[in-house]
N, C-alpha and C positions, 0 to 999 in steps of 0.2 A: 653743510650739512647734509645728511643723509637722513631721510625720512621712509621707513619700509623699504630699505635696500636703494632707494632713487635720489638721485641728486637735487638737491632743491635749491635754487638760485634766489637770494634775496632775503633770507630768513634772519640772517645774521643780527641787523640792527632791531628788530622784534624782541630776540632772544637777549640781546645786550641790555635792552630799556627793560623788560621784564625781570633780569635779573639784579641791574642797579636799584629797581625799584622796590624789590623783596629784600635787599640789603640793605637800604636805606628807611625803610618801611613806610615808605611813600608812594599813595598808589599812582599809576599812571591817568593820565587822563582819558576820562573811558569814552570818547568822541576821535581819539587819535590812532593812526597806523603806522608802523615803522618799517620801511623797507630799504634795505641795501645791504651790500656787502661791507664787513668790518675787515680791514687789513690789519697786518700784525705792529705796524706804525699810529693805528688809531684813526687812519683816513678811511673815509666812507666811499667807496665803489659804486659805478654805474651797476645798473642791472638792464635786463633785456624786459620788453613788455611791458614797458612802465604805464603808457597809456590805458592798458588792459586794467592792469593793478589799480590804477587811480580810480576808472569808472567803476569795479568791482566794490571798492572801498566805499564809492558815493552811493552804489546800490545797497551795500549792507547797512546805509545811513550813519555812518562815520563823516566826521566835517573837516578832519584835519588830516593830512599824510605828511610826514616827515621822509623826505626821499635825497638821494644824493645830490649835490648843486649839480652835477653833470648832467641828469636827467631832467632837472626843470630849466629846459629851454624854453624860448619864446614859440616853438612850435606845438608844445606839449597842450594838447587839450584839455580843458580842464571842466568836468561838470559844473553847473550852478551849485553853490553852498558849499564847495570844497575849497580849503584853504591849503596853499601849499608852503612848507616850510623847508627851504633847500638849505642842506647841511653838509660840511666837509669833513668834519671831525667827529672822534666820540664824543668831545666835551660840548659842541655845538648842537648835538643831539640829545644829550643829556638836560642842556639848558631848555631845549625844545618842550623836554618832557616835566620840566620843573623839578629837576633831579640835580641841576648843579652844585 
């Protein structure tokens, strides 16, 4: 995805969740953030700087971060109060958003 001419990595899953939410007329959980790249086969690909993204989500008051399973490692430093939901496919991400 390109925003203002610069490539942005990790926005795909959030855009997909917003589109599915709109299509199904079901709101996304307001305390959730969706981070990840979506492949053509529906797989959720890992993204760079995941710890920074999780920390920023926490700082902004979000409680849940849906992210690629490959990014959800034991080494991932998670701020207190943040729930990590690792997903591998679009179907899993939509289930996490209660849009299945």
